[in-house]
N, C-alpha and C positions, 0 to 999 in steps of 0.2 A: 539532717536526716540522710541516711544512706540512699543512694540512687545508682542506677545503671541505665544504659541505653541499649535497645535492641535494634540492630541494623541488618541489612542484607546487602553486602557489597561483593564485588567480583575483584579478584586479583588478575588483572589483564596480563601481567608478565607471566604468571603461571599458565594461563590459557594460551598465550603466545608460544611458550616453550612446549606445551603439550601438542599444539598444532604442528610445530616444527618437527618434533619427534615422530608424530604420526605420519607426516609427509615423508620423512626419511625411511621409515619402516615400510610404507606402502611402495615406494620406488624400489626397494630392495627385495620385496617378497615375490616369490615365484608365482603365486596365484593372482598377482596384480600385473604381471607382465603383459604388455601390449593393450592395456585397458585405459591408459592415459587418465588415471584416477588422480583427482586433485582435492586437497583440503585447504581452504582459504579462510582467513579471519579478516573480516571487514570491521575494523574498530570504530570507524566513524558512524556506521549504520548499526552498530551493536549486533552483528550477526556472523554466523559461520556458514560456509557453503561447501557441500560435498558434490563433486561431479564425477561421473564415470559412465561406463557403457551399459550397465544393466542394474536392475533393482537389487539383485543378490550381491553384486559387487559393492553397491552403495551401502547395504546393510553391513557387509564385512568391513568396509572402511569406517563406518560409524562405530562399530565395535572396537576397532583398533584405536580410534580417537578417544572413546570413552575409557578404555583401559589406561591410556596415557593421562587423561584428566584425573582419574581416580588415584593413580600413583602420585600425582602432584597435589593431592588433597583438595581438588576443586569439586564441589558438589555438583552432581548431575541434575539437581533440581534447578540449577541456574539456567538451564537450556530448555527452550520451548521448541521442540522439533516439529517441523511442518511435514506435509505429505511428500512422497517421492513424486516428482513431476517430470514430464518429458521436456527435454531441452533440444537445442539445435543439433543437427548432425547425428540423429539417432542416439543421443546420449540422455541420461537422466540426471536430475539434480535434486538435492534435499537441502533445505535451509533451516537453520536453527537460530532463533533470536535469543540474545543474552538478556536475562532479567536481573536488573540491579535496582535496589531500593525496595521499599515496602509500599505497595499501593494502598489506597484508602480502604478498600474492602478487606485486604489482608490485615491491615492495622486494626480494623474492627474485630476480625476474628481473633487476633492476638489479645486485644483488650478484653473480649468476652471470655477467652480461655483463662486469663488471669483472674477475672472476677469469679469464675466458676470454681476456682481453687478454694475460695472462702477464707482466705487468710486475712486476719484483722490488720488494719493499718497499712495495707498495700493499695496504692493508687497507680494508675497508668494513664498516660495521655499521649496522643499522637502529635508529633512535632515534625511536620514536613514528611520526609520519607523515613522517619525513625520513630520509635516508641520509647518514651522515658518512663521508667518505673521507679516509684518512691516507696519507701517503707520505713517503719520504726526500728526494725531489727534486721541485722545482716542475715541471720539464719532464714528469715522469711523470704528475703530476696534470693538467696541461694536455692530455696525450695521452688521459687518461681522459675529460675533458670533450669533446674532439673526437670520440672514438669513440662516446660516448653520444648526441651530437647527430646523428650519422649514422644511428643505429639508430632504428627505429620501435617504441617500447614502448607506444604507445596512449594515453599521457598527455603533457601538456606538462611539460617539465622546466625548472627554473631552477636556476642554480648560484650559491650565496651564501656569504658569510663565508669567502672565500679568504684564508687566513692563512699567514704564514711562521713 
């Protein structure tokens, strides 16, 4: 039976490169002069941190970072942005947590969306942080992939291990 896996993974190297590019652009731009704006990636804690002098500079730094991420084809759905909070020394900080893997409630949403398609012979099951989809026909599996790409489930999805 043909199968494929639905996963939600992050490419940390691409995120690292985007953070480096954003940091370089921020240090060179005139509107960020004397603001001591920083963009840091904390891989062990799975989070990004922006720090600067004001909320509008924080929003501008976030926009620069998001542009770099989009250019590197990293989905912005991978980031859960927190509120802008006050930090020491009259500065502000904004933290984004990186979301990798499919949580159990998102997996239920994916399984429900597949069942609602009403395709015969298609089954899906959750396996850890991924969803495996089985079907009798390749065309039905490709229809599932197309339908899931059109829906907004709040997380970036990748489709892997397509087998006949």
